[in-house]
C-alpha positions as CSV (number, residue, x, y, z in Angstrom):
1,M,-12.9,-17.0,151.8
2,S,-15.1,-18.2,149.4
3,I,-14.3,-21.0,146.9
4,F,-14.7,-18.9,143.9
5,Q,-11.8,-16.5,145.7
6,A,-9.7,-19.3,146.6
7,I,-9.8,-20.6,142.8
8,L,-9.0,-16.5,141.6
9,I,-6.3,-16.4,144.0
10,A,-4.9,-19.7,142.8
11,I,-5.1,-18.9,139.5
12,L,-3.5,-15.7,139.6
13,E,-0.6,-17.1,141.7
14,G,0.0,-19.9,138.8
15,L,-0.1,-17.0,136.3
16,T,2.0,-14.4,137.9
17,E,4.4,-16.4,140.1
18,F,7.5,-17.2,137.6
19,L,6.4,-14.2,135.2
20,P,8.4,-10.8,135.6
21,I,4.8,-9.2,136.7
22,S,4.9,-9.2,140.0
23,S,2.4,-11.4,142.0
24,T,2.3,-9.1,144.9
25,A,0.8,-6.3,142.7
26,H,-1.7,-8.7,140.9
27,M,-2.7,-10.4,144.5
28,V,-3.6,-6.9,146.2
29,F,-5.7,-5.4,142.9
30,L,-7.3,-8.7,142.9
31,S,-8.4,-8.6,146.8
32,S,-9.1,-5.2,146.5
33,V,-11.5,-5.4,143.7
34,F,-13.2,-8.6,144.6
35,G,-13.5,-7.5,148.1
36,I,-11.4,-10.8,149.6
37,E,-10.6,-9.8,153.4
38,K,-6.8,-9.9,154.0
39,D,-7.3,-12.2,157.3
40,E,-4.3,-14.2,158.5
41,F,-5.6,-17.3,156.6
42,V,-6.1,-15.2,153.5
43,K,-2.1,-14.2,154.0
44,M,-1.0,-17.9,154.7
45,F,-3.0,-19.5,151.6
46,Q,-1.5,-16.9,149.1
47,V,1.9,-18.3,150.8
48,S,0.8,-21.9,151.0
49,I,-0.1,-22.1,147.6
50,Q,3.1,-21.7,146.2
51,F,3.7,-25.4,146.8
52,G,1.9,-26.2,143.8
53,A,3.7,-23.3,141.5
54,I,6.9,-25.1,143.1
55,L,6.0,-28.3,141.5
56,A,5.2,-27.1,138.5
57,V,8.9,-26.2,138.1
58,V,10.1,-29.9,139.3
59,F,7.4,-31.2,137.1
60,L,8.6,-29.3,133.7
61,Y,12.4,-29.5,134.6
62,W,12.2,-33.2,136.4
63,R,15.1,-34.4,134.7
64,K,17.0,-31.6,135.8
65,F,16.0,-32.0,139.6
66,F,16.2,-35.5,139.7
67,N,19.5,-35.8,138.0
68,F,21.4,-37.0,141.3
69,K,24.7,-37.2,139.3
70,G,24.8,-33.4,138.8
71,I,25.4,-32.4,142.1
72,N,26.9,-28.8,141.3
73,F,23.3,-28.1,140.2
74,Y,22.1,-28.6,144.0
75,V,24.9,-26.8,145.4
76,K,24.4,-23.7,143.4
77,L,21.0,-23.6,144.2
78,A,21.8,-23.8,147.8
79,C,24.2,-21.3,147.9
80,A,22.2,-19.2,145.5
81,V,19.0,-19.4,147.7
82,V,21.3,-18.1,151.1
83,P,21.1,-14.4,150.5
84,A,17.3,-14.1,150.1
85,L,16.8,-16.4,153.4
86,V,19.0,-14.5,155.3
87,L,17.8,-11.4,154.3
88,G,14.2,-12.5,154.5
89,Y,14.5,-13.2,157.7
90,F,15.8,-10.2,159.5
91,F,14.0,-7.8,157.0
92,D,11.1,-8.6,155.2
93,D,8.6,-8.2,157.8
94,A,9.8,-4.8,158.1
95,I,9.8,-4.2,154.2
96,E,6.4,-5.1,154.0
97,S,5.1,-3.3,156.7
98,V,6.0,0.0,155.3
99,L,6.0,-0.7,151.4
100,E,3.2,-3.4,151.0
101,K,0.7,-0.3,150.2
102,P,-1.3,-0.2,147.0
103,V,0.5,2.9,145.8
104,P,4.0,2.1,146.5
105,I,3.5,-1.1,144.9
106,A,2.0,0.3,141.9
107,I,4.3,2.7,141.2
108,V,7.4,0.1,141.6
109,L,5.4,-2.1,139.2
110,I,5.8,0.9,136.6
111,V,9.4,1.6,137.1
112,G,10.0,-2.5,137.1
113,G,8.3,-1.8,133.5
114,I,10.1,0.7,132.2
115,I,13.7,-1.4,133.2
116,L,12.3,-4.4,131.2
117,L,11.7,-2.2,128.3
118,F,15.9,-1.8,127.7
119,V,16.9,-5.1,129.4
120,D,17.4,-6.8,126.1
121,A,19.3,-4.1,124.7
122,Y,21.8,-3.2,127.4
123,F,22.2,-7.0,128.2
124,K,23.9,-7.8,124.6
125,N,26.3,-10.6,123.5
126,P,25.5,-13.5,126.8
127,Q,28.1,-15.5,127.2
128,I,26.5,-18.8,129.0
129,L,23.6,-20.3,127.2
130,K,22.8,-23.3,129.5
131,E,22.9,-23.9,133.5
132,E,26.0,-26.1,133.3
133,D,28.2,-23.3,132.7
134,I,26.8,-21.0,135.3
135,S,29.5,-20.7,138.1
136,L,28.8,-20.6,141.7
137,P,30.1,-17.0,142.1
138,K,27.6,-16.4,139.1
139,A,25.0,-18.2,141.0
140,I,25.5,-16.6,144.0
141,K,25.3,-13.0,142.8
142,I,22.0,-14.1,141.2
143,G,21.0,-15.0,144.8
144,F,21.4,-11.6,145.8
145,W,19.7,-9.6,143.1
146,Q,16.8,-12.0,143.9
147,C,16.8,-10.1,147.2
148,L,15.4,-6.9,145.4
149,A,12.1,-8.9,145.4
150,M,11.8,-7.9,149.0
151,M,10.3,-4.6,147.5
152,P,6.5,-5.8,146.9
153,G,5.9,-4.7,143.3
154,T,9.5,-6.0,141.9
155,S,8.8,-9.2,141.1
156,R,11.2,-12.3,142.3
157,A,10.9,-13.4,138.5
158,A,12.1,-10.1,136.9
159,A,14.7,-9.6,139.9
160,S,16.8,-12.8,139.5
161,I,15.8,-13.1,135.7
162,I,17.8,-9.4,135.1
163,G,20.8,-10.4,137.9
164,G,20.9,-13.5,135.6
165,M,21.2,-11.4,132.1
166,Q,23.7,-8.9,134.2
167,Q,26.4,-12.0,134.5
168,K,26.0,-12.7,131.0
169,L,23.1,-15.5,131.1
170,S,21.1,-15.5,127.7
171,R,17.5,-14.4,128.3
172,E,16.4,-17.9,127.9
173,T,18.8,-19.1,130.0
174,A,18.2,-16.5,132.9
175,A,14.5,-17.0,133.0
176,E,15.2,-21.1,133.6
177,F,17.5,-20.3,136.3
178,S,15.1,-18.2,138.0
179,F,12.4,-21.0,137.6
180,F,15.1,-23.2,139.5
181,L,16.0,-20.7,142.1
182,A,12.4,-20.1,143.0
183,V,12.0,-24.0,143.9
184,P,14.0,-23.6,147.3
185,T,13.3,-20.0,147.9
186,M,9.5,-20.8,147.7
187,L,10.1,-23.8,149.6
188,A,11.8,-22.5,152.1
189,V,9.1,-19.6,152.3
190,T,5.9,-21.8,152.2
191,A,7.2,-23.9,154.9
192,Y,8.2,-21.2,157.3
193,S,4.3,-19.8,157.0
194,V,2.6,-23.7,157.3
195,F,4.8,-24.7,159.9
196,L,6.9,-22.3,161.6
197,K,5.2,-18.9,161.6
198,K,2.4,-18.3,164.4
199,W,-0.3,-16.2,162.9
200,T,-3.7,-15.0,164.6
201,H,-6.8,-16.3,163.6
202,N,-9.9,-16.0,165.5
203,G,-8.2,-14.8,168.2
204,L,-6.0,-17.6,168.7
205,T,-2.6,-17.9,168.0
206,E,-2.0,-21.0,165.2
207,K,0.7,-22.4,163.2
208,G,-0.3,-22.2,159.6
209,Y,-1.2,-26.2,159.3
210,Q,-3.5,-25.6,162.3
211,M,-5.7,-23.2,160.2
212,I,-5.5,-25.5,157.7
213,M,-6.4,-28.3,159.6
214,A,-9.0,-26.6,161.8
215,D,-12.0,-27.3,159.4
216,N,-13.2,-29.4,156.0
217,H,-13.6,-26.0,154.3
218,H,-9.7,-24.7,155.0
219,I,-8.8,-28.1,154.0
220,Q,-10.5,-27.9,150.8
221,L,-9.4,-24.4,149.9
222,F,-5.7,-25.6,150.4
223,V,-6.1,-28.7,148.3
224,L,-8.1,-26.7,145.5
225,G,-5.6,-23.9,145.6
226,N,-2.5,-25.9,145.0
227,V,-3.9,-27.9,142.4
228,I,-5.0,-25.2,140.3
229,A,-1.8,-23.2,141.1
230,F,0.0,-26.2,139.5
231,V,-2.1,-26.6,136.5
232,V,-1.5,-22.7,135.6
233,A,1.6,-22.6,136.4
234,V,2.7,-25.2,134.4
235,I,1.0,-23.3,131.3
236,A,2.6,-19.9,132.6
237,I,5.8,-21.1,132.3
238,K,5.7,-22.4,128.5
239,L,4.1,-19.6,127.7
240,F,6.8,-17.3,129.2
241,I,9.6,-19.4,127.6
242,G,8.1,-19.1,124.5
243,V,7.2,-15.1,124.2
244,I,10.9,-14.4,125.6
245,K,12.6,-16.5,122.7
246,K,10.5,-14.8,120.1
247,Y,10.1,-11.3,121.5
248,G,12.3,-10.9,124.6
249,F,11.0,-8.7,127.7
250,K,9.5,-6.0,126.2
251,I,6.0,-6.9,126.2
252,W,6.3,-7.8,129.9
253,G,7.6,-4.4,130.4
254,W,4.7,-2.7,128.5
255,Y,2.2,-5.2,130.5
256,R,3.7,-3.8,133.9
257,I,3.5,-0.1,132.6
258,V,0.3,-0.4,131.6
259,I,-1.2,-2.5,134.6
260,G,0.9,-0.3,137.0
261,S,-0.6,3.0,135.5
262,I,-4.2,1.2,135.9
263,L,-3.7,-0.1,139.5
264,L,-2.1,3.9,140.5
265,A,-5.2,5.2,138.9
266,Y,-7.3,2.9,140.7
267,F,-5.9,3.3,143.9
268,L,-5.5,6.9,144.0
269,Q,-9.2,7.2,143.4
270,S,-10.0,4.8,145.7
271,G,-7.8,6.8,148.8
272,L,-6.2,3.2,149.1
């Protein structure tokens, strides 16, 4: 993987991770169009640069994350992330092996877009306008909603935001709680991929950090990818909050439908 390809992946990660538009779908399309070989290092890289995106949330909401008097905040996140960790551990690889194909991802992207067109109208009269009012049971239910993102193309953000609105959160509060929930979720996935998971690379079985430290080029890619993902994610999060305040989720629904249709046509024409 070249530095240019790594920069493209990092920009895409930062842009799409916290938006309800599926980072997986965009990664698949990017890899196909730009001929990025999906070897084990590239797969690990795509996961590891989520760390930069995580830091963007902590940076923007540092008062929330470093308010150690607000113990309930940490308890809610810890409990809400459990469903994704448990189900992900047992089923994620199996689901991806079946569903992480371009055409099904494009179809899921379109279906999710159609759902987003009606979210604002369906979930009216929110009762919870700030994170402090989210109860522990509601947080756990949102955590289960997040598990829908195990289906590639769904979008972790979309699943958890819709789950939040179904639990009577306002769309802004649902989006922000989705950001918060992303931190332990993505941190766990990233840590597993870098430190625990065994990858087959160049005929060797290695941990993620061993692949990163294998040569200076890999180290450069890892550092550069995380820095770019951080900067772009900060911008994307601010943009997203501003857009949903003014326009709601319809704009993202139409985006998913248009991009999904383009991807579906491209993949079908390419025979992928």
